[in-house]
C-alpha positions, 0 to 999 in steps of 0.5 A: 153504071159499071164498076166504080161509077156512082150516081150523079147528084140529085139534080141530074136525075129528077123530073123537071131537071135537065143537065149537061155534063160540062167535063169529060166522062172520066175526068179525074178529080171532079165533075161539073154539071149544068142543071136547068131546074123547072119551076116547082121541080124538086128532089127527094130529101135523102141520105147519101152515104158515099164520101163526096164534096159538092159545090153549088152555085146559082147562075140564074133565078133562085134555088133552095138547097136543104143540107142536114135540115139547114135550108139555103135559099140561094139567088143568082151568084150565091153558092154553098159547099157541103160534104157527104155523108149527109142528107140533102134535097133541093127545089125551085120555088120560083116562077122561072127555070133555075140554072145551077152549076153543080161541081162534085168530087170524086167524079160519078161518071 
């Protein structure tokens, strides 16, 4: 990534997760990713120091999101919002792929 660009959220760069960027690259203000997370896929639980706002909504299945040691067990239609800096990680413990919409600001790409 070049100057001013940051890594996208964890769902976008983990084995077992594929994503589609729904907003144009360079979109000002925010970006939206649609992530498909395979069963048993998970991210590392790690700290993000950059100042970001995140909104996550589950479109299909179940998705577990842990933010600063608080676990959110989300089902279809449920959402959570959080800001960084904080530590977070996620996993799909269901038997079917989870589809998650992840909105974040400022844009990473």
